[in-house]
C-alpha positions as CSV (number, residue, x, y, z in Angstrom):
1,X,-103.6,-172.5,69.3
2,X,-105.2,-170.2,66.7
3,X,-108.7,-170.1,65.4
4,X,-110.2,-168.6,62.2
5,X,-113.8,-167.9,61.2
6,X,-114.5,-168.7,57.5
7,X,-116.5,-165.6,56.5
8,X,-118.0,-167.5,53.5
9,X,-119.6,-170.0,55.9
10,X,-120.6,-167.8,58.8
11,X,-124.3,-167.1,58.9
12,X,-124.4,-164.8,61.9
13,X,-125.7,-167.2,64.6
14,X,-123.2,-165.6,67.0
15,X,-122.9,-168.6,69.2
16,X,-119.1,-168.2,69.4
17,X,-119.5,-164.6,70.6
18,X,-122.0,-165.7,73.2
19,X,-119.8,-168.5,74.4
20,X,-116.4,-166.7,74.2
21,X,-116.7,-162.9,73.8
22,X,-113.0,-162.7,74.7
23,X,-112.2,-164.7,71.5
24,X,-114.7,-163.5,69.0
25,X,-116.5,-160.4,67.9
26,X,-119.5,-159.6,65.7
27,X,-119.4,-157.0,62.9
28,X,-122.3,-154.6,61.9
29,X,-123.7,-157.4,59.7
30,X,-123.8,-160.0,62.5
31,X,-120.9,-162.0,61.2
32,X,-118.2,-163.2,63.5
33,X,-114.4,-162.9,63.4
34,X,-111.6,-164.0,65.7
35,X,-110.0,-161.4,68.0
36,X,-106.3,-161.1,68.6
37,X,-105.4,-162.4,65.1
38,X,-107.1,-165.7,66.1
39,X,-104.6,-166.3,68.9
40,X,-106.2,-168.3,71.7
41,X,-104.7,-167.3,75.1
42,X,-103.4,-170.1,77.4
43,X,-106.2,-171.6,79.4
44,X,-108.8,-170.7,76.8
45,X,-108.3,-173.7,74.5
46,X,-111.3,-175.6,75.9
47,X,-113.5,-172.6,75.3
48,X,-112.2,-172.2,71.8
49,X,-112.9,-175.9,71.1
50,X,-116.5,-175.5,72.5
51,X,-117.0,-172.7,70.0
52,X,-115.7,-174.8,67.1
53,X,-118.0,-177.7,68.1
54,X,-121.0,-175.4,68.6
55,X,-120.9,-173.6,65.3
56,X,-123.9,-174.8,63.2
57,X,-122.2,-173.8,60.0
58,X,-118.8,-175.3,60.8
59,X,-117.3,-171.8,60.1
60,X,-114.8,-171.9,62.9
61,X,-111.6,-173.9,62.5
62,X,-108.4,-174.4,64.3
63,X,-105.3,-173.3,62.3
64,X,-101.6,-173.9,62.7
65,X,-100.3,-171.3,65.1
66,X,-96.9,-171.1,63.4
């Protein structure tokens, strides 16, 4: 599983970073990005989905891991 943050949609609420700091980071402007090239480690899929579901701007999406 891979995730991606759409930087055009992210408004800097940082919920993803609060919920899963091992998957997301915040830049100097408060905008989020996925760590590890968006690769979600085994066992973290549920937490990644929680971040996708919790983003008020729908800026986080699951992408094909291939």
